[in-house]
N, CA, C and O atoms as a GROMACS GRO file, in nm:
protein
  448
    1VAL      N    1   2.553  -4.888  12.103
    1VAL     CA    2   2.541  -4.844  12.251
    1VAL      C    3   2.597  -4.726  12.240
    1VAL      O    4   2.716  -4.697  12.234
    2ASP      N    5   2.484  -4.646  12.237
    2ASP     CA    6   2.536  -4.446  12.267
    2ASP      C    7   2.591  -4.414  12.380
    2ASP      O    8   2.514  -4.379  12.469
    3ILE      N    9   2.744  -4.418  12.409
    3ILE     CA   10   2.754  -4.391  12.580
    3ILE      C   11   2.732  -4.278  12.560
    3ILE      O   12   2.634  -4.255  12.630
    4GLN      N   13   2.759  -4.189  12.509
    4GLN     CA   14   2.720  -4.035  12.498
    4GLN      C   15   2.563  -4.006  12.654
    4GLN      O   16   2.551  -3.931  12.751
    5SER      N   17   2.478  -4.117  12.590
    5SER     CA   18   2.316  -4.097  12.665
    5SER      C   19   2.348  -4.158  12.800
    5SER      O   20   2.262  -4.145  12.887
    6ILE      N   21   2.434  -4.209  12.822
    6ILE     CA   22   2.477  -4.280  12.972
    6ILE      C   23   2.525  -4.168  13.069
    6ILE      O   24   2.483  -4.149  13.184
    7HIS      N   25   2.608  -4.105  13.013
    7HIS     CA   26   2.678  -4.005  13.086
    7HIS      C   27   2.592  -3.890  13.173
    7HIS      O   28   2.560  -3.796  13.100
    8ARG      N   29   2.561  -3.879  13.269
    8ARG     CA   30   2.454  -3.801  13.387
    8ARG      C   31   2.516  -3.654  13.363
    8ARG      O   32   2.638  -3.649  13.377
    9LYS      N   33   2.445  -3.527  13.328
    9LYS     CA   34   2.510  -3.363  13.367
    9LYS      C   35   2.479  -3.361  13.428
    9LYS      O   36   2.386  -3.428  13.472
   10GLY      N   37   2.548  -3.266  13.481
   10GLY     CA   38   2.534  -3.155  13.651
   10GLY      C   39   2.677  -3.232  13.759
   10GLY      O   40   2.758  -3.318  13.724
   11THR      N   41   2.668  -3.180  13.860
   11THR     CA   42   2.739  -3.206  13.940
   11THR      C   43   2.714  -3.277  14.053
   11THR      O   44   2.652  -3.212  14.137
   12PRO      N   45   2.740  -3.385  14.084
   12PRO     CA   46   2.677  -3.504  14.203
   12PRO      C   47   2.744  -3.422  14.341
   12PRO      O   48   2.851  -3.369  14.371
   13LYS      N   49   2.572  -3.451  14.424
   13LYS     CA   50   2.569  -3.394  14.571
   13LYS      C   51   2.661  -3.457  14.663
   13LYS      O   52   2.681  -3.578  14.672
   14ARG      N   53   2.724  -3.352  14.739
   14ARG     CA   54   2.825  -3.389  14.810
   14ARG      C   55   2.818  -3.396  14.966
   14ARG      O   56   2.881  -3.313  15.031
   15ARG      N   57   2.773  -3.453  15.003
   15ARG     CA   58   2.783  -3.511  15.173
   15ARG      C   59   2.840  -3.566  15.288
   15ARG      O   60   2.849  -3.682  15.329
   16PRO      N   61   2.880  -3.446  15.338
   16PRO     CA   62   2.964  -3.494  15.460
   16PRO      C   63   2.922  -3.603  15.540
   16PRO      O   64   2.811  -3.643  15.574
   17SER      N   65   3.078  -3.655  15.570
   17SER     CA   66   3.000  -3.820  15.603
   17SER      C   67   2.997  -3.801  15.760
   17SER      O   68   3.064  -3.722  15.826
   18PRO      N   69   2.903  -3.894  15.806
   18PRO     CA   70   2.884  -3.882  15.968
   18PRO      C   71   2.969  -3.790  16.031
   18PRO      O   72   2.940  -3.680  16.080
   19SER      N   73   3.070  -3.844  16.025
   19SER     CA   74   3.145  -3.822  16.096
   19SER      C   75   3.180  -3.682  16.151
   19SER      O   76   3.196  -3.649  16.269
   20ALA      N   77   3.190  -3.602  16.032
   20ALA     CA   78   3.217  -3.484  16.018
   20ALA      C   79   3.140  -3.389  16.081
   20ALA      O   80   3.169  -3.292  16.151
   21GLN      N   81   2.987  -3.459  16.025
   21GLN     CA   82   2.883  -3.391  16.091
   21GLN      C   83   2.863  -3.376  16.259
   21GLN      O   84   2.769  -3.314  16.309
   22ARG      N   85   2.961  -3.438  16.328
   22ARG     CA   86   2.929  -3.486  16.482
   22ARG      C   87   2.931  -3.299  16.561
   22ARG      O   88   2.886  -3.269  16.671
   23GLY      N   89   2.987  -3.223  16.477
   23GLY     CA   90   3.148  -3.126  16.526
   23GLY      C   91   3.284  -3.186  16.621
   23GLY      O   92   3.331  -3.299  16.639
   24PRO      N   93   3.319  -3.045  16.672
   24PRO     CA   94   3.435  -3.110  16.734
   24PRO      C   95   3.449  -3.231  16.858
   24PRO      O   96   3.360  -3.230  16.943
   25THR      N   97   3.540  -3.316  16.869
   25THR     CA   98   3.538  -3.410  16.970
   25THR      C   99   3.615  -3.291  17.115
   25THR      O  100   3.674  -3.184  17.101
   26GLU      N  101   3.576  -3.376  17.256
   26GLU     CA  102   3.654  -3.325  17.300
   26GLU      C  103   3.698  -3.462  17.387
   26GLU      O  104   3.652  -3.573  17.361
   27HIS      N  105   3.828  -3.428  17.531
   27HIS     CA  106   3.904  -3.538  17.560
   27HIS      C  107   3.835  -3.558  17.684
   27HIS      O  108   3.872  -3.466  17.756
   28VAL      N  109   3.755  -3.629  17.744
   28VAL     CA  110   3.703  -3.588  17.920
   28VAL      C  111   3.728  -3.685  18.010
   28VAL      O  112   3.661  -3.728  18.104
   29GLY      N  113   3.889  -3.728  17.947
   29GLY     CA  114   3.936  -3.800  18.078
   29GLY      C  115   3.923  -3.954  18.074
   29GLY      O  116   3.843  -3.999  17.992
   30HIS      N  117   4.011  -4.066  18.173
   30HIS     CA  118   4.059  -4.196  18.144
   30HIS      C  119   3.916  -4.226  18.066
   30HIS      O  120   3.833  -4.136  18.048
   31PRO      N  121   3.895  -4.366  18.019
   31PRO     CA  122   3.773  -4.416  18.032
   31PRO      C  123   3.784  -4.543  18.178
   31PRO      O  124   3.872  -4.578  18.256
   32PRO      N  125   3.651  -4.576  18.153
   32PRO     CA  126   3.695  -4.650  18.314
   32PRO      C  127   3.709  -4.761  18.254
   32PRO      O  128   3.678  -4.782  18.136
   33PRO      N  129   3.783  -4.876  18.369
   33PRO     CA  130   3.799  -4.966  18.316
   33PRO      C  131   3.736  -5.063  18.290
   33PRO      O  132   3.630  -5.066  18.352
   34PRO      N  133   3.755  -5.150  18.221
   34PRO     CA  134   3.650  -5.270  18.174
   34PRO      C  135   3.646  -5.368  18.309
   34PRO      O  136   3.732  -5.374  18.397
   35PRO      N  137   3.496  -5.460  18.295
   35PRO     CA  138   3.506  -5.496  18.396
   35PRO      C  139   3.544  -5.646  18.439
   35PRO      O  140   3.514  -5.703  18.544
   36ASP      N  141   3.625  -5.699  18.324
   36ASP     CA  142   3.699  -5.862  18.360
   36ASP      C  143   3.853  -5.834  18.340
   36ASP      O  144   3.946  -5.915  18.338
   37LEU      N  145   3.855  -5.729  18.331
   37LEU     CA  146   4.044  -5.653  18.374
   37LEU      C  147   4.086  -5.618  18.449
   37LEU      O  148   4.203  -5.586  18.429
   38ARG      N  149   4.043  -5.599  18.559
   38ARG     CA  150   4.029  -5.525  18.694
   38ARG      C  151   4.199  -5.589  18.753
   38ARG      O  152   4.261  -5.676  18.692
   39ALA      N  153   4.246  -5.521  18.880
   39ALA     CA  154   4.379  -5.542  18.887
   39ALA      C  155   4.333  -5.698  18.967
   39ALA      O  156   4.226  -5.733  19.016
   40VAL      N  157   4.479  -5.777  18.954
   40VAL     CA  158   4.490  -5.911  18.960
   40VAL      C  159   4.608  -5.914  19.083
   40VAL      O  160   4.710  -5.845  19.087
   41GLY      N  161   4.572  -5.992  19.158
   41GLY     CA  162   4.636  -5.977  19.258
   41GLY      C  163   4.609  -5.957  19.392
   41GLY      O  164   4.487  -5.956  19.409
   42PHE      N  165   4.696  -5.934  19.534
   42PHE     CA  166   4.648  -5.871  19.689
   42PHE      C  167   4.575  -5.755  19.663
   42PHE      O  168   4.533  -5.700  19.560
   43ALA      N  169   4.572  -5.739  19.742
   43ALA     CA  170   4.508  -5.591  19.726
   43ALA      C  171   4.587  -5.487  19.732
   43ALA      O  172   4.567  -5.374  19.685
   44ASP      N  173   4.682  -5.528  19.793
   44ASP     CA  174   4.817  -5.418  19.788
   44ASP      C  175   4.881  -5.491  19.681
   44ASP      O  176   4.816  -5.486  19.577
   45HIS      N  177   4.928  -5.520  19.678
   45HIS     CA  178   5.009  -5.580  19.538
   45HIS      C  179   4.910  -5.598  19.386
   45HIS      O  180   4.811  -5.670  19.374
   46ILE      N  181   4.967  -5.512  19.287
   46ILE     CA  182   4.849  -5.520  19.151
   46ILE      C  183   4.947  -5.572  19.063
   46ILE      O  184   5.049  -5.506  19.045
   47THR      N  185   4.934  -5.674  19.011
   47THR     CA  186   5.024  -5.791  18.942
   47THR      C  187   4.946  -5.764  18.774
   47THR      O  188   4.833  -5.715  18.763
   48ALA      N  189   5.039  -5.808  18.644
   48ALA     CA  190   4.962  -5.786  18.495
   48ALA      C  191   4.851  -5.898  18.484
   48ALA      O  192   4.885  -5.995  18.415
   49PRO      N  193   4.771  -5.902  18.518
   49PRO     CA  194   4.684  -5.988  18.430
   49PRO      C  195   4.680  -6.073  18.280
   49PRO      O  196   4.590  -6.149  18.245
   50ILE      N  197   4.766  -6.049  18.224
   50ILE     CA  198   4.817  -6.094  18.149
   50ILE      C  199   4.960  -6.002  18.060
   50ILE      O  200   4.978  -5.880  18.056
   51PRO      N  201   5.040  -6.104  18.002
   51PRO     CA  202   5.156  -6.048  17.962
   51PRO      C  203   5.138  -5.925  17.859
   51PRO      O  204   5.035  -5.947  17.796
   52GLY      N  205   5.201  -5.800  17.815
   52GLY     CA  206   5.169  -5.720  17.788
   52GLY      C  207   5.311  -5.586  17.764
   52GLY      O  208   5.432  -5.605  17.758
   53VAL      N  209   5.233  -5.461  17.756
   53VAL     CA  210   5.316  -5.382  17.684
   53VAL      C  211   5.263  -5.271  17.799
   53VAL      O  212   5.142  -5.290  17.812
   54ILE      N  213   5.308  -5.162  17.886
   54ILE     CA  214   5.285  -5.080  17.918
   54ILE      C  215   5.276  -4.937  17.845
   54ILE      O  216   5.378  -4.881  17.804
   55LEU      N  217   5.185  -4.898  17.835
   55LEU     CA  218   5.127  -4.725  17.731
   55LEU      C  219   5.120  -4.669  17.762
   55LEU      O  220   5.175  -4.572  17.709
   56GLU      N  221   5.037  -4.643  17.904
   56GLU     CA  222   5.084  -4.484  18.016
   56GLU      C  223   5.045  -4.536  18.153
   56GLU      O  224   4.956  -4.606  18.200
   57VAL      N  225   5.149  -4.472  18.194
   57VAL     CA  226   5.106  -4.462  18.317
   57VAL      C  227   5.005  -4.331  18.439
   57VAL      O  228   5.071  -4.236  18.482
   58PHE      N  229   4.903  -4.340  18.465
   58PHE     CA  230   4.827  -4.273  18.511
   58PHE      C  231   4.791  -4.212  18.626
   58PHE      O  232   4.690  -4.147  18.653
   59VAL      N  233   4.936  -4.256  18.727
   59VAL     CA  234   4.985  -4.207  18.855
   59VAL      C  235   5.136  -4.197  18.900
   59VAL      O  236   5.227  -4.244  18.832
   60LYS      N  237   5.148  -4.155  18.979
   60LYS     CA  238   5.255  -4.138  19.036
   60LYS      C  239   5.278  -4.176  19.199
   60LYS      O  240   5.197  -4.164  19.290
   61GLU      N  241   5.377  -4.213  19.202
   61GLU     CA  242   5.418  -4.246  19.384
   61GLU      C  243   5.372  -4.148  19.482
   61GLU      O  244   5.414  -4.033  19.493
   62GLY      N  245   5.259  -4.217  19.571
   62GLY     CA  246   5.171  -4.090  19.689
   62GLY      C  247   5.093  -4.030  19.670
   62GLY      O  248   5.049  -3.941  19.744
   63ASP      N  249   5.033  -4.081  19.504
   63ASP     CA  250   4.919  -4.013  19.475
   63ASP      C  251   4.754  -4.142  19.534
   63ASP      O  252   4.734  -4.263  19.522
   64PRO      N  253   4.684  -4.038  19.588
   64PRO     CA  254   4.554  -4.122  19.675
   64PRO      C  255   4.506  -4.180  19.536
   64PRO      O  256   4.551  -4.151  19.425
   65VAL      N  257   4.427  -4.247  19.562
   65VAL     CA  258   4.301  -4.367  19.487
   65VAL      C  259   4.229  -4.373  19.512
   65VAL      O  260   4.215  -4.353  19.632
   66GLU      N  261   4.120  -4.400  19.444
   66GLU     CA  262   3.986  -4.476  19.472
   66GLU      C  263   3.982  -4.572  19.473
   66GLU      O  264   4.095  -4.621  19.472
   67ALA      N  265   3.859  -4.683  19.476
   67ALA     CA  266   3.918  -4.788  19.407
   67ALA      C  267   3.830  -4.762  19.267
   67ALA      O  268   3.736  -4.682  19.266
   68GLY      N  269   3.859  -4.818  19.179
   68GLY     CA  270   3.815  -4.803  19.033
   68GLY      C  271   3.916  -4.682  18.977
   68GLY      O  272   3.939  -4.694  18.857
   69THR      N  273   3.956  -4.609  19.017
   69THR     CA  274   4.021  -4.550  18.954
   69THR      C  275   4.148  -4.592  18.877
   69THR      O  276   4.214  -4.680  18.931
   70ALA      N  277   4.197  -4.539  18.751
   70ALA     CA  278   4.279  -4.586  18.700
   70ALA      C  279   4.414  -4.609  18.682
   70ALA      O  280   4.454  -4.512  18.616
   71LEU      N  281   4.521  -4.696  18.706
   71LEU     CA  282   4.635  -4.628  18.752
   71LEU      C  283   4.700  -4.679  18.595
   71LEU      O  284   4.657  -4.588  18.525
   72LEU      N  285   4.765  -4.754  18.518
   72LEU     CA  286   4.809  -4.746  18.365
   72LEU      C  287   4.725  -4.798  18.260
   72LEU      O  288   4.623  -4.866  18.272
   73LYS      N  289   4.789  -4.754  18.143
   73LYS     CA  290   4.681  -4.851  18.070
   73LYS      C  291   4.818  -4.922  17.984
   73LYS      O  292   4.909  -4.845  17.954
   74MET      N  293   4.828  -5.065  17.945
   74MET     CA  294   4.859  -5.147  17.880
   74MET      C  295   4.831  -5.202  17.736
   74MET      O  296   4.711  -5.190  17.711
   75GLU      N  297   4.916  -5.271  17.608
   75GLU     CA  298   4.845  -5.316  17.528
   75GLU      C  299   4.918  -5.485  17.549
   75GLU      O  300   5.036  -5.514  17.564
   76ALA      N  301   4.802  -5.574  17.543
   76ALA     CA  302   4.800  -5.714  17.557
   76ALA      C  303   4.687  -5.716  17.435
   76ALA      O  304   4.576  -5.665  17.419
   77MET      N  305   4.782  -5.807  17.353
   77MET     CA  306   4.721  -5.904  17.236
   77MET      C  307   4.597  -5.827  17.134
   77MET      O  308   4.487  -5.859  17.091
   78LYS      N  309   4.720  -5.666  17.124
   78LYS     CA  310   4.656  -5.575  17.044
   78LYS      C  311   4.545  -5.510  17.069
   78LYS      O  312   4.482  -5.443  16.987
   79MET      N  313   4.511  -5.531  17.213
   79MET     CA  314   4.434  -5.446  17.289
   79MET      C  315   4.461  -5.391  17.402
   79MET      O  316   4.532  -5.440  17.489
   80GLU      N  317   4.382  -5.242  17.408
   80GLU     CA  318   4.420  -5.144  17.509
   80GLU      C  319   4.361  -5.196  17.645
   80GLU      O  320   4.249  -5.233  17.610
   81ASN      N  321   4.371  -5.218  17.769
   81ASN     CA  322   4.342  -5.285  17.860
   81ASN      C  323   4.420  -5.164  18.006
   81ASN      O  324   4.538  -5.146  18.035
   82VAL      N  325   4.267  -5.091  18.082
   82VAL     CA  326   4.305  -5.008  18.140
   82VAL      C  327   4.283  -5.049  18.272
   82VAL      O  328   4.167  -5.063  18.313
   83ILE      N  329   4.408  -5.076  18.363
   83ILE     CA  330   4.456  -5.184  18.494
   83ILE      C  331   4.374  -5.017  18.646
   83ILE      O  332   4.415  -4.901  18.657
   84ALA      N  333   4.291  -5.067  18.705
   84ALA     CA  334   4.252  -5.044  18.777
   84ALA      C  335   4.301  -5.016  18.952
   84ALA      O  336   4.413  -5.056  18.983
   85ALA      N  337   4.231  -4.962  19.037
   85ALA     CA  338   4.276  -4.979  19.105
   85ALA      C  339   4.191  -5.079  19.222
   85ALA      O  340   4.091  -5.009  19.236
   86PRO      N  341   4.177  -5.159  19.285
   86PRO     CA  342   4.083  -5.233  19.368
   86PRO      C  343   4.014  -5.184  19.470
   86PRO      O  344   3.903  -5.216  19.512
   87ARG      N  345   4.074  -5.122  19.496
   87ARG     CA  346   4.045  -5.030  19.643
   87ARG      C  347   4.106  -4.875  19.680
   87ARG      O  348   4.172  -4.790  19.620
   88ALA      N  349   4.051  -4.887  19.796
   88ALA     CA  350   4.090  -4.684  19.775
   88ALA      C  351   4.217  -4.726  19.824
   88ALA      O  352   4.229  -4.848  19.833
   89GLY      N  353   4.294  -4.674  19.851
   89GLY     CA  354   4.420  -4.568  19.894
   89GLY      C  355   4.542  -4.554  19.824
   89GLY      O  356   4.542  -4.587  19.705
   90LYS      N  357   4.640  -4.514  19.874
   90LYS     CA  358   4.736  -4.488  19.831
   90LYS      C  359   4.904  -4.514  19.742
   90LYS      O  360   4.988  -4.578  19.804
   91VAL      N  361   4.931  -4.476  19.639
   91VAL     CA  362   5.015  -4.536  19.578
   91VAL      C  363   5.156  -4.528  19.623
   91VAL      O  364   5.211  -4.420  19.603
   92ALA      N  365   5.214  -4.608  19.673
   92ALA     CA  366   5.335  -4.597  19.772
   92ALA      C  367   5.421  -4.701  19.613
   92ALA      O  368   5.528  -4.673  19.666
   93LYS      N  369   5.441  -4.740  19.553
   93LYS     CA  370   5.557  -4.784  19.487
   93LYS      C  371   5.514  -4.865  19.317
   93LYS      O  372   5.456  -4.972  19.304
   94LEU      N  373   5.565  -4.774  19.206
   94LEU     CA  374   5.562  -4.815  19.085
   94LEU      C  375   5.646  -4.892  19.050
   94LEU      O  376   5.756  -4.893  19.104
   95HIS      N  377   5.621  -4.956  18.973
   95HIS     CA  378   5.747  -5.101  18.959
   95HIS      C  379   5.769  -5.093  18.809
   95HIS      O  380   5.870  -5.141  18.757
   96VAL      N  381   5.642  -5.011  18.715
   96VAL     CA  382   5.671  -5.030  18.559
   96VAL      C  383   5.626  -4.869  18.563
   96VAL      O  384   5.568  -4.787  18.634
   97LYS      N  385   5.699  -4.884  18.429
   97LYS     CA  386   5.701  -4.715  18.341
   97LYS      C  387   5.641  -4.719  18.214
   97LYS      O  388   5.623  -4.831  18.167
   98ALA      N  389   5.595  -4.589  18.124
   98ALA     CA  390   5.573  -4.660  17.964
   98ALA      C  391   5.612  -4.728  17.927
   98ALA      O  392   5.654  -4.780  18.031
   99GLY      N  393   5.658  -4.817  17.820
   99GLY     CA  394   5.749  -4.927  17.748
   99GLY      C  395   5.788  -5.020  17.815
   99GLY      O  396   5.856  -5.084  17.734
  100ASP      N  397   5.791  -5.078  17.921
  100ASP     CA  398   5.832  -5.179  18.024
  100ASP      C  399   5.720  -5.315  17.945
  100ASP      O  400   5.599  -5.316  17.920
  101THR      N  401   5.793  -5.385  17.932
  101THR     CA  402   5.741  -5.547  17.886
  101THR      C  403   5.683  -5.581  17.970
  101THR      O  404   5.727  -5.482  18.029
  102VAL      N  405   5.600  -5.642  18.066
  102VAL     CA  406   5.561  -5.750  18.159
  102VAL      C  407   5.507  -5.856  18.130
  102VAL      O  408   5.427  -5.868  18.036
  103GLY      N  409   5.531  -5.918  18.181
  103GLY     CA  410   5.484  -6.071  18.204
  103GLY      C  411   5.398  -6.126  18.319
  103GLY      O  412   5.416  -6.093  18.436
  104GLN      N  413   5.280  -6.234  18.269
  104GLN     CA  414   5.146  -6.257  18.330
  104GLN      C  415   5.227  -6.242  18.526
  104GLN      O  416   5.333  -6.301  18.547
  105GLY      N  417   5.174  -6.180  18.619
  105GLY     CA  418   5.166  -6.180  18.732
  105GLY      C  419   5.289  -6.064  18.840
  105GLY      O  420   5.304  -6.024  18.955
  106ARG      N  421   5.359  -6.053  18.683
  106ARG     CA  422   5.401  -5.922  18.736
  106ARG      C  423   5.439  -5.826  18.838
  106ARG      O  424   5.552  -5.789  18.808
  107GLU      N  425   5.412  -5.784  18.915
  107GLU     CA  426   5.392  -5.674  18.994
  107GLU      C  427   5.425  -5.495  18.941
  107GLU      O  428   5.534  -5.438  18.941
  108MET      N  429   5.300  -5.443  18.900
  108MET     CA  430   5.265  -5.315  18.838
  108MET      C  431   5.305  -5.213  18.970
  108MET      O  432   5.402  -5.149  19.010
  109VAL      N  433   5.203  -5.235  18.998
  109VAL     CA  434   5.154  -5.079  19.114
  109VAL      C  435   5.144  -5.184  19.304
  109VAL      O  436   5.088  -5.291  19.331
  110GLU      N  437   5.223  -5.093  19.392
  110GLU     CA  438   5.212  -5.148  19.484
  110GLU      C  439   5.121  -5.011  19.566
  110GLU      O  440   5.137  -4.889  19.566
  111LEU      N  441   5.021  -5.107  19.633
  111LEU     CA  442   4.908  -4.964  19.736
  111LEU      C  443   4.914  -5.007  19.903
  111LEU      O  444   4.905  -5.123  19.943
  112GLU      N  445   4.931  -4.890  19.987
  112GLU     CA  446   4.934  -4.901  20.116
  112GLU      C  447   4.823  -4.862  20.152
  112GLU      O  448   4.795  -4.860  20.272
   0.00000   0.00000   0.00000
């Protein structure tokens, strides 16, 4: 077998990856909450739907919120979940902060 005849001469064409062709990205805010993981509990007391770790809190005490406003992000079962306000109101009390571990049913946010 003549190995020399197998090799091609010239340089291969380089094509950028599809992600490189899209251009710069832009952060446009927090994603909407998934429909199956909205706040659990009474309308005034938002509790953890499943055990997890609080990654980020998007609101502070005294902030006004609308129904569907992202309140916090938690990691559970290696997935990030956004917890949203079930109704319009004002954040009366935060019971968690980033880094806290929460069990299912633990109160996280209180609305007034």
